[in-house]
C-alpha positions as CSV (number, residue, x, y, z in Angstrom):
1,X,209.7,75.1,47.1
2,X,208.4,77.1,49.6
3,X,210.2,78.2,52.5
4,X,209.2,77.2,55.8
5,X,208.0,79.7,58.4
6,X,209.7,79.2,61.8
7,X,207.0,79.3,64.5
8,X,207.3,79.0,68.2
9,X,205.0,75.7,68.3
10,X,202.7,73.2,66.6
11,X,200.2,71.1,68.3
12,X,199.0,68.3,66.0
13,X,195.9,66.4,67.1
14,X,193.5,63.9,66.3
15,X,190.6,66.0,66.3
16,X,190.5,69.9,66.8
17,X,187.2,71.3,67.8
18,X,187.4,75.0,67.0
19,X,183.7,76.3,68.3
20,X,183.5,78.7,65.7
21,X,181.1,77.3,64.0
22,X,178.6,74.8,65.7
23,X,179.4,71.1,65.5
24,X,182.7,71.8,63.4
25,X,185.0,69.2,63.9
26,X,188.2,68.7,62.5
27,X,190.4,65.7,62.0
28,X,193.8,65.2,61.8
29,X,194.4,69.0,62.4
30,X,197.6,71.1,63.6
31,X,197.4,74.6,65.3
32,X,200.4,76.6,65.0
33,X,201.3,79.1,67.4
34,X,203.5,82.3,67.4
35,X,203.7,84.5,70.1
36,X,201.1,83.4,72.3
37,X,198.6,83.9,69.4
38,X,196.8,81.0,66.9
39,X,198.2,82.0,63.4
40,X,197.0,78.6,61.1
41,X,194.4,75.7,61.6
42,X,195.2,73.4,59.3
43,X,195.6,69.9,57.9
44,X,198.7,68.6,59.8
45,X,200.5,67.2,56.4
46,X,200.2,71.0,55.3
47,X,201.4,72.4,58.7
48,X,204.7,70.3,58.2
49,X,205.3,71.5,54.8
50,X,204.6,75.0,55.4
51,X,205.7,75.7,59.0
52,X,209.1,74.9,61.0
53,X,207.8,75.2,65.0
54,X,210.6,75.0,67.8
55,X,208.6,72.5,69.6
56,X,205.7,70.3,68.6
57,X,203.2,68.5,70.4
58,X,201.9,65.4,69.2
59,X,198.0,64.6,70.2
60,X,197.3,61.2,68.6
61,X,194.5,60.8,70.5
62,X,193.1,64.0,71.4
63,X,190.8,66.6,70.7
64,X,192.0,70.0,70.9
65,X,189.3,72.3,72.7
66,X,189.3,76.4,73.2
67,X,190.0,77.0,77.3
68,X,187.1,76.8,78.9
69,X,185.9,80.1,80.8
70,X,184.5,79.4,84.1
71,X,181.7,82.5,83.9
72,X,180.6,82.5,87.6
73,X,183.2,81.9,90.5
74,X,183.9,82.8,93.8
75,X,187.3,81.4,93.7
76,X,188.8,82.1,96.9
77,X,185.9,79.9,98.5
78,X,187.3,76.8,97.3
79,X,188.8,76.6,101.1
80,X,185.2,76.7,101.9
81,X,184.5,73.3,100.0
82,X,181.8,70.9,102.0
83,X,181.9,73.7,105.2
84,X,178.3,74.0,104.8
85,X,176.2,71.5,102.8
86,X,172.8,70.3,102.3
87,X,171.0,74.3,103.3
88,X,169.2,76.4,101.5
89,X,170.9,79.5,100.5
90,X,169.7,82.0,103.0
91,X,170.2,79.6,105.6
92,X,173.4,78.8,104.1
93,X,174.5,82.8,103.5
94,X,173.6,84.0,107.2
95,X,174.1,80.9,109.1
96,X,177.5,79.5,108.3
97,X,179.3,81.6,105.4
98,X,178.9,85.1,106.1
99,X,179.7,84.1,109.9
100,X,183.0,82.3,108.8
101,X,183.9,85.0,105.9
102,X,183.8,88.1,108.8
103,X,185.9,85.6,110.9
104,X,188.4,84.4,108.4
105,X,188.5,86.4,105.1
106,X,191.8,88.5,104.6
107,X,194.4,89.0,101.9
108,X,195.9,85.7,103.1
109,X,193.0,83.8,102.6
110,X,192.3,85.2,99.5
111,X,195.4,84.6,98.1
112,X,195.7,81.0,99.4
113,X,191.8,80.3,98.4
114,X,192.4,81.5,95.0
115,X,195.7,79.8,94.5
116,X,194.3,76.1,95.3
117,X,190.9,77.1,92.9
118,X,193.2,78.1,90.0
119,X,195.3,74.8,90.1
120,X,191.9,73.3,89.8
121,X,190.4,74.9,87.3
122,X,193.9,74.6,84.9
123,X,193.9,71.0,85.8
124,X,190.4,70.7,84.7
125,X,190.7,72.8,81.4
126,X,189.5,76.3,82.4
127,X,191.9,79.3,81.0
128,X,189.7,81.7,82.2
129,X,187.7,82.8,85.2
130,X,185.2,85.7,86.2
131,X,185.2,85.9,89.9
132,X,183.3,87.9,92.6
133,X,184.9,88.2,95.8
134,X,186.9,90.5,98.4
135,X,190.5,91.9,98.3
136,X,190.4,91.5,94.4
137,X,194.5,92.5,94.2
138,X,195.5,89.3,96.4
139,X,192.9,87.3,93.7
140,X,195.1,88.6,91.2
141,X,198.0,87.9,92.7
142,X,197.2,84.4,92.9
143,X,195.6,84.2,89.3
144,X,199.1,85.4,87.8
145,X,201.2,83.2,89.3
146,X,199.4,80.0,88.3
147,X,199.3,81.4,84.8
148,X,195.2,81.6,84.1
149,X,193.7,84.4,82.9
150,X,191.2,86.4,85.6
151,X,188.3,88.6,85.3
152,X,188.3,90.1,88.5
153,X,185.1,91.7,90.0
154,X,185.2,94.4,92.3
155,X,182.4,93.9,94.7
156,X,179.9,96.3,96.1
157,X,177.8,95.5,99.0
158,X,176.0,97.6,101.8
159,X,177.1,96.2,104.8
160,X,181.1,96.0,106.1
161,X,183.1,93.2,106.0
162,X,186.5,92.1,106.6
163,X,187.4,94.2,103.6
164,X,185.3,97.1,103.2
165,X,182.8,99.6,105.2
166,X,180.4,100.6,102.9
167,X,179.5,100.9,98.9
168,X,181.9,103.5,99.3
169,X,184.4,102.2,100.6
170,X,184.5,99.1,98.4
171,X,184.3,100.9,95.2
172,X,187.2,103.1,96.2
173,X,189.4,99.9,97.1
174,X,188.3,98.2,93.9
175,X,189.1,101.4,91.8
176,X,192.5,101.7,93.3
177,X,193.4,98.4,92.5
178,X,191.8,98.5,89.0
179,X,194.7,101.3,88.5
180,X,197.7,99.0,90.2
181,X,196.6,96.0,87.5
182,X,195.8,98.1,84.5
183,X,198.3,96.9,81.7
184,X,198.1,93.3,83.0
185,X,197.4,90.8,80.1
186,X,196.1,88.0,81.8
187,X,193.6,90.3,84.6
188,X,191.1,92.2,83.8
189,X,188.1,94.0,85.8
190,X,184.6,94.9,86.2
191,X,181.8,95.7,88.6
192,X,180.5,93.5,91.0
193,X,178.0,94.7,93.1
194,X,176.6,91.3,95.0
195,X,172.7,91.2,94.8
196,X,169.9,93.5,94.5
197,X,168.6,92.4,98.0
198,X,172.5,93.3,99.6
199,X,173.0,96.4,97.5
200,X,170.7,100.0,97.5
201,X,169.3,102.0,94.5
202,X,172.3,104.8,95.4
203,X,174.8,102.0,95.2
204,X,173.5,100.5,92.1
205,X,173.6,104.3,90.8
206,X,177.3,104.6,92.1
207,X,178.0,101.1,89.9
208,X,176.3,102.3,86.7
209,X,177.7,105.9,86.4
210,X,181.3,104.0,86.9
211,X,180.5,101.5,84.4
212,X,179.4,104.1,81.7
213,X,182.3,106.1,82.5
214,X,185.3,103.4,82.5
215,X,183.3,100.9,79.9
216,X,183.1,98.1,82.7
217,X,181.0,95.2,83.0
218,X,178.6,94.4,85.6
219,X,178.2,90.8,87.3
220,X,176.0,90.2,90.1
221,X,173.6,87.3,91.6
222,X,169.8,88.0,90.2
223,X,167.0,85.8,90.6
224,X,168.6,83.0,92.4
225,X,165.9,82.1,94.3
226,X,162.1,82.6,95.1
227,X,162.7,84.3,98.2
228,X,165.2,86.7,96.9
229,X,162.1,87.9,94.2
230,X,159.5,87.8,97.4
231,X,161.8,90.1,99.5
232,X,162.3,92.8,96.5
233,X,158.2,92.8,96.0
234,X,157.8,93.3,99.5
235,X,160.6,95.9,100.1
236,X,160.5,97.9,96.6
237,X,157.3,96.3,94.9
238,X,158.5,95.0,92.5
239,X,160.5,92.0,90.9
240,X,164.7,92.4,91.1
241,X,165.0,92.5,87.0
242,X,162.3,95.0,87.0
243,X,163.8,96.9,89.6
244,X,167.6,97.3,87.9
245,X,165.6,98.2,84.2
246,X,164.3,100.9,86.1
247,X,167.5,102.1,87.3
248,X,169.2,101.7,83.7
249,X,171.3,98.5,84.4
250,X,170.2,96.3,81.8
251,X,172.6,96.4,78.7
252,X,174.9,94.4,76.9
253,X,177.6,94.8,79.6
254,X,175.5,93.2,82.6
255,X,176.0,89.4,83.3
256,X,173.6,88.3,85.4
257,X,174.5,84.6,87.3
258,X,171.6,82.2,87.9
259,X,168.7,83.5,86.5
260,X,166.8,80.7,87.6
261,X,163.2,82.5,88.4
262,X,162.5,84.3,85.4
263,X,159.2,84.6,83.6
264,X,158.8,84.7,79.7
265,X,158.4,88.5,80.1
266,X,161.8,88.8,81.6
267,X,163.5,86.5,79.3
268,X,162.4,88.5,76.7
269,X,163.4,91.6,78.0
270,X,167.1,90.8,79.2
271,X,167.4,89.1,75.2
272,X,166.1,92.6,73.9
273,X,168.6,94.6,76.4
274,X,171.3,92.0,75.2
275,X,172.1,90.8,78.7
276,X,174.0,87.8,79.7
277,X,173.5,84.8,81.7
278,X,175.8,82.7,83.7
279,X,174.3,79.4,84.2
280,X,175.2,77.4,87.5
281,X,173.3,74.0,87.3
282,X,175.1,72.5,90.1
283,X,175.0,75.1,92.4
284,X,171.2,75.7,91.9
285,X,170.2,72.3,92.7
286,X,172.6,71.6,95.1
287,X,171.2,74.8,97.4
288,X,167.4,74.1,96.3
289,X,167.2,77.2,94.0
290,X,165.5,75.6,91.0
291,X,166.3,74.9,87.3
292,X,167.0,77.7,85.3
293,X,164.9,77.6,82.4
294,X,168.1,78.0,79.8
295,X,166.5,76.3,77.2
296,X,164.0,79.2,76.6
297,X,166.5,81.9,77.6
298,X,168.5,80.5,74.3
299,X,165.5,80.1,72.0
300,X,164.8,84.0,72.8
301,X,168.9,84.8,72.2
302,X,170.2,85.1,75.2
303,X,173.7,84.7,75.5
304,X,174.4,82.0,78.1
305,X,177.7,80.8,79.5
306,X,178.5,78.1,82.2
307,X,179.8,78.7,85.8
308,X,180.6,76.5,88.8
309,X,179.9,79.0,91.3
310,X,182.5,78.5,94.5
311,X,183.5,75.6,95.7
312,X,181.2,76.1,99.1
313,X,178.4,75.7,96.9
314,X,178.6,73.3,94.1
315,X,181.8,71.6,95.7
316,X,183.8,71.3,92.4
317,X,184.9,73.6,89.8
318,X,184.2,71.1,87.4
319,X,183.4,72.6,84.0
320,X,182.9,69.2,82.7
321,X,180.5,68.3,85.0
322,X,178.4,71.9,84.2
323,X,178.2,71.0,80.3
324,X,176.8,67.4,80.9
325,X,174.2,68.6,83.6
326,X,173.4,71.7,81.7
327,X,172.5,69.7,78.6
328,X,170.9,66.8,81.0
329,X,168.3,69.1,82.6
330,X,167.7,71.0,79.3
331,X,166.0,67.7,78.1
332,X,164.1,67.2,81.5
333,X,161.3,68.6,79.9
334,X,160.7,66.2,77.1
335,X,162.9,67.4,74.6
336,X,165.8,65.3,73.8
337,X,166.8,68.0,71.1
338,X,167.3,70.6,73.6
339,X,170.8,72.1,74.1
340,X,172.7,69.5,71.9
341,X,176.4,68.8,72.7
342,X,177.9,71.1,70.5
343,X,175.9,74.2,72.1
344,X,177.3,72.9,75.6
345,X,180.4,73.1,74.7
346,X,180.2,76.7,73.0
347,X,178.8,77.4,76.4
348,X,181.4,76.8,78.0
349,X,184.0,78.3,75.9
350,X,183.0,81.1,73.0
351,X,179.8,82.3,74.7
352,X,181.6,82.8,78.0
353,X,184.4,85.1,76.3
354,X,181.1,87.0,74.5
355,X,179.6,87.8,78.4
356,X,183.1,89.2,79.5
357,X,183.5,91.2,75.9
358,X,186.8,88.9,75.4
359,X,185.1,87.0,72.3
360,X,187.4,88.6,69.7
361,X,190.2,87.2,71.9
362,X,189.5,84.0,73.4
363,X,186.7,81.1,73.0
364,X,187.4,79.3,69.8
365,X,190.6,78.3,68.1
366,X,190.8,80.6,65.2
367,X,193.7,82.6,63.5
368,X,194.5,85.8,65.3
369,X,192.9,84.7,68.5
370,X,194.9,83.8,71.7
371,X,195.9,80.5,71.8
372,X,194.3,79.4,75.3
373,X,193.6,75.4,74.8
374,X,193.2,72.4,75.9
375,X,194.1,68.8,75.3
376,X,191.2,65.9,76.3
377,X,193.1,62.4,75.9
378,X,190.5,60.0,74.4
379,X,193.0,56.7,74.6
380,X,191.7,55.4,78.0
381,X,188.9,52.1,77.8
382,X,186.1,54.3,79.1
383,X,186.4,56.7,76.4
384,X,186.0,53.8,73.9
385,X,184.5,53.5,71.1
386,X,184.6,57.3,70.2
387,X,182.0,57.9,67.4
388,X,181.4,61.3,67.7
389,X,184.4,63.3,69.8
390,X,182.1,66.1,70.2
391,X,179.3,64.7,71.8
392,X,182.2,62.6,73.7
393,X,183.2,65.9,75.3
394,X,180.3,66.6,77.1
395,X,178.6,63.3,77.7
396,X,181.8,60.9,78.4
397,X,184.7,63.2,79.4
398,X,185.2,64.5,82.7
399,X,188.0,67.1,84.0
400,X,190.0,63.8,84.8
401,X,190.8,63.7,80.8
402,X,192.6,66.9,80.4
403,X,196.2,66.4,79.9
404,X,197.3,69.8,78.6
405,X,195.6,73.6,79.5
406,X,198.1,76.1,77.6
407,X,197.3,79.8,78.3
408,X,198.5,82.4,76.0
409,X,200.4,79.4,74.2
410,X,202.4,79.0,78.2
411,X,201.7,75.5,79.1
412,X,200.1,75.7,82.5
413,X,199.3,72.2,83.3
414,X,201.2,69.1,81.6
415,X,200.2,65.4,82.8
416,X,199.1,66.1,86.5
417,X,202.0,68.4,86.9
418,X,201.0,72.5,87.5
419,X,204.2,74.4,86.2
420,X,203.8,77.3,88.2
421,X,202.5,75.7,91.6
422,X,204.0,72.9,93.4
423,X,201.3,70.5,94.4
424,X,203.0,69.9,98.3
425,X,202.1,73.8,98.7
426,X,198.7,73.1,97.5
427,X,198.1,70.4,100.2
428,X,199.8,72.5,103.1
429,X,197.5,75.6,102.0
430,X,194.3,73.4,102.7
431,X,195.8,71.8,105.4
432,X,196.2,75.2,107.3
433,X,193.0,76.6,106.5
434,X,191.0,73.1,107.4
435,X,192.5,73.5,110.9
436,X,191.8,77.4,111.0
437,X,188.0,77.1,109.8
438,X,187.1,73.6,112.0
439,X,188.0,75.3,115.1
């Protein structure tokens, strides 16, 4: 008889959807975890013969999926949820958001708002988020406390804020935070020049220099609105993407959020340069920005992930909603086969990992990868009957059906309870800042 190997944890699930192969669904399967990583994915009966776990979680009515990756967020803006609804982007920014930020944004604001967002995301099956906001060290504090994985942007702007006075100051402060956080397993950093309409050629050149020297990714907003494109044509005589291409910013380390208004030539250029897109369908619709040509991007070979954007423009950080909406919008042009369920789930997981350069560690359930896992409960009446669990995840399930969220094998959310954050504290945070911002 073969001696059983002692391991930390085994999760036995009705279905495991690893996202390692398109459409693959494994039934009655175990995921074996040791030291925060997946060591085996195999039938439950075989796992029981080969492994002796310290703990076993039995999920008889659940689907186990990779942790979702929210590819574009402004997490601490959870404190501005609903503060400026039903406005177009530039009016939303100029008249409501930027004035509120100049008055209220601080280290405490970012720490509190990010903690609130992390709790929301973990409860909704998100194990990694890619953020762009001020005071990244405060955001890191909140992320590390909650247990979630975070990629934090070093914001760059050409105008002052409560955080920095100019582009050089933004970069210096961001790089100092990067030095402080170096070595943290669950926090990484990237460069985050806000957008072509807020960053000069000179500042973009500095960003590119640091990106090349330090091997960092670049995360920015791009082609979100028609106004942005018109402004660029007036100021620079060209569309924003062409300007970025001329500055040398296009490449596999560039992640562009939104990409709503891209023509065929621009899609081809992004594909040839190996750039990535963070598709934010809810935010795009709510701000009246439009519908991104995602089907065309995918057909061209662009890696497209999903993001919620901030709660001030969504107003939910709900990746299940983004998956479903992305799939439905892609079909709105008359092709029901566009963006099938398996591809929507891949966009929410493995594609996001690729965009962050982390697909060797997260994004799918495979031996050797980190055990970032989410269990979705299929037992409730509204989830019945189930003929195809993968389709169910996209078109039926919601974040309310998430029962467990593990990050690196650590249980961070369990049946409505956050392991590291108390619900009463989250309510106090929301009440405190609501009173301040409402005034």
